[in-house]
VEXDREN-2710 file (C-alpha; in Angstrom, 1 decimal):
% VEXDREN-2710
k/r/px/py/pz
1/MET/2.1/-9.0/0.2
2/ALA/4.6/-6.8/-1.8
3/LEU/4.8/-4.0/1.0
4/GLU/4.9/-6.2/3.8
5/ASP/7.8/-8.0/1.8
6/GLY/9.7/-5.1/1.4
7/LEU/9.1/-3.4/5.2
8/GLU/10.6/-6.8/6.1
9/GLN/13.5/-6.5/4.2
10/LEU/14.5/-3.4/5.2
11/GLY/14.0/-4.5/9.1
12/TRP/10.7/-3.0/10.1
13/LEU/9.2/-6.1/11.2
14/ASP/12.0/-7.2/12.8
15/PRO/11.0/-7.4/17.1
16/ASP/14.5/-6.5/17.9
17/ARG/14.9/-3.5/16.5
18/GLY/14.7/-0.9/19.3
19/HIS/10.9/0.3/18.4
20/LEU/7.8/-1.6/18.2
21/PRO/7.5/-4.0/15.6
22/VAL/5.7/-3.0/12.6
23/LYS/2.2/-4.9/11.4
24/VAL/0.6/-4.6/8.2
25/LEU/-3.3/-5.1/8.0
26/GLY/-5.3/-5.6/5.0
27/ASP/-8.5/-4.3/6.5
28/HIS/-10.4/-0.7/7.0
29/LYS/-9.2/1.1/10.3
30/ASP/-12.5/2.3/12.0
31/SER/-11.5/6.0/12.7
32/HIS/-13.1/6.0/15.9
33/GLU/-11.2/3.3/17.0
34/GLU/-8.0/3.6/18.9
35/ALA/-5.0/2.7/16.4
36/GLN/-2.0/0.6/18.0
37/PRO/1.3/2.4/17.4
38/ASN/3.1/1.0/14.5
39/ILE/0.8/-0.7/12.5
40/VAL/0.3/0.1/8.4
41/VAL/-3.4/-0.2/6.9
42/ILE/-4.1/-0.8/3.3
43/SER/-7.6/-0.5/2.3
44/THR/-9.7/0.5/-0.6
45/GLU/-12.4/2.4/1.2
46/PHE/-15.3/1.6/-0.8
47/SER/-13.5/2.9/-4.0
48/ASP/-15.2/2.4/-7.5
49/PRO/-13.6/1.1/-10.1
50/GLU/-13.3/3.9/-12.8
51/GLN/-14.0/2.5/-16.5
52/VAL/-12.2/4.5/-18.7
53/GLU/-12.3/3.6/-22.6
54/LEU/-9.0/3.9/-24.5
55/GLY/-9.8/2.2/-28.0
56/SER/-12.5/0.1/-29.5
57/ARG/-12.2/-2.9/-27.1
58/LEU/-9.4/-1.6/-24.6
59/THR/-10.4/-1.1/-21.1
60/ARG/-8.8/0.5/-17.7
61/PHE/-9.8/0.5/-14.3
62/ASP/-8.6/2.5/-11.8
63/TRP/-9.0/1.6/-7.8
64/GLU/-7.5/3.9/-5.6
65/PHE/-5.6/2.2/-2.5
66/TYR/-5.2/4.0/0.6
67/ALA/-1.9/3.2/3.3
68/ASP/-2.1/5.1/6.5
69/VAL/0.2/4.6/8.7
70/TYR/0.0/4.9/12.3
71/ALA/3.3/5.4/14.4
72/GLU/4.3/5.4/18.1
73/SER/6.2/8.7/17.2
74/SER/6.5/11.3/15.0
75/SER/10.6/10.6/14.2
76/ILE/9.5/6.9/13.6
77/GLY/6.1/7.6/12.0
78/LEU/8.3/9.9/9.3
79/HIS/10.9/7.4/8.4
80/LEU/8.3/4.4/8.2
81/ALA/5.9/6.7/6.0
82/GLY/8.6/7.0/3.5
83/ASP/9.6/4.0/3.8
84/VAL/6.1/2.5/2.8
85/ARG/5.7/5.6/-0.1
86/ASP/9.3/4.5/-1.4
87/VAL/8.5/0.9/-1.3
88/ILE/5.3/1.1/-3.2
89/GLY/7.1/3.3/-5.5
90/ASP/9.6/0.8/-5.9
91/ARG/12.5/3.3/-5.1
92/PHE/14.9/0.8/-3.2
93/SER/17.3/-1.0/-5.4
94/ASN/17.8/-3.4/-2.7
95/VAL/14.7/-4.4/-2.1
96/THR/13.1/-7.2/-4.2
97/THR/9.1/-7.3/-4.5
98/GLY/6.5/-8.0/-6.7
99/ILE/6.7/-4.2/-7.8
100/VAL/9.1/-3.4/-10.5
101/GLY/9.4/0.4/-11.7
102/THR/5.3/0.8/-12.2
103/ARG/4.1/-2.4/-13.1
104/LEU/2.5/-5.1/-10.0
105/SER/2.4/-8.5/-10.1
106/VAL/-0.3/-10.0/-8.9
107/LEU/-0.4/-13.4/-7.8
108/ASP/-3.0/-16.4/-8.1
109/LEU/-3.4/-17.5/-4.9
110/ASP/-6.1/-20.3/-5.8
111/VAL/-2.8/-22.7/-6.6
112/ALA/-0.8/-24.7/-4.2
113/THR/2.4/-22.6/-5.6
114/PRO/0.9/-19.0/-6.1
115/THR/2.2/-18.0/-9.6
116/GLU/1.8/-14.7/-11.1
117/ALA/-1.7/-14.6/-12.5
118/PHE/-1.2/-11.0/-14.4
119/LYS/0.3/-7.3/-13.8
120/VAL/-1.3/-4.3/-13.0
121/ASP/0.3/-0.5/-12.8
122/VAL/1.1/1.4/-9.9
123/GLY/0.5/5.0/-9.8
124/LYS/0.0/8.1/-8.1
125/VAL/1.9/7.2/-5.0
126/ARG/1.6/10.4/-2.4
127/MET/2.1/10.9/1.5
128/ALA/1.0/13.6/3.9
129/HIS/0.9/13.7/7.5
130/SER/-2.2/14.2/9.5
131/ARG/-2.9/17.4/11.3
132/GLU/-5.6/16.3/13.4
133/TYR/-3.6/16.3/17.6
134/SER/-7.4/15.9/19.1
135/ARG/-6.0/12.0/19.9
136/LEU/-2.6/11.3/20.9
137/TYR/-2.2/8.0/17.7
138/LYS/-3.9/10.6/15.2
139/ALA/-0.8/12.8/16.4
140/HIS/1.7/10.1/14.1
141/TRP/-0.6/9.1/11.4
142/TRP/0.4/9.7/7.8
143/MET/-2.0/9.2/5.1
144/GLY/-0.9/7.5/1.7
145/SER/-2.5/7.1/-1.3
146/PHE/-1.9/5.3/-5.0
147/ILE/-3.6/4.0/-7.9
148/ILE/-3.9/0.5/-9.1
149/SER/-5.0/0.1/-12.8
150/ASP/-5.3/-2.7/-14.6
151/GLU/-6.0/-2.7/-18.4
152/TYR/-7.2/-5.3/-20.7
153/GLU/-8.8/-6.4/-23.9
154/ASP/-13.2/-6.7/-23.3
155/ASP/-14.1/-10.1/-24.7
156/VAL/-17.5/-8.4/-25.8
157/ARG/-17.7/-7.1/-28.9
END
């Protein structure tokens, strides 16, 4: 996963960093379940793809993805949320992930050595801090989102 690779290169997954190590999860977090500190959850939240007609046979599907950051403290959360946003937005010149500019390589994991199957666009990367303090883990919660767009030419005439 591009985000996990980027956070690893920045040292966030290192257990000797001086804070709890960061874990990246790829499934939805139940909002009524207490979140463990220093996790990043990537999900689509049941978002339906939006089909957009660009031409006679060119189609674009947009999916909105979410990146929730649950941190152990406000300072760790601010730093981690900023790095999550910047890895997804390809703002680090010293971090190598599958994201280059606004393009993300999608790998074919069905083969022994994963290879690039196609590329998608990454855009509208945003991050905001929660204003809900009813539970301690929500006091250090950042909510991010980004759009993945896939364009292709239809085979149907």
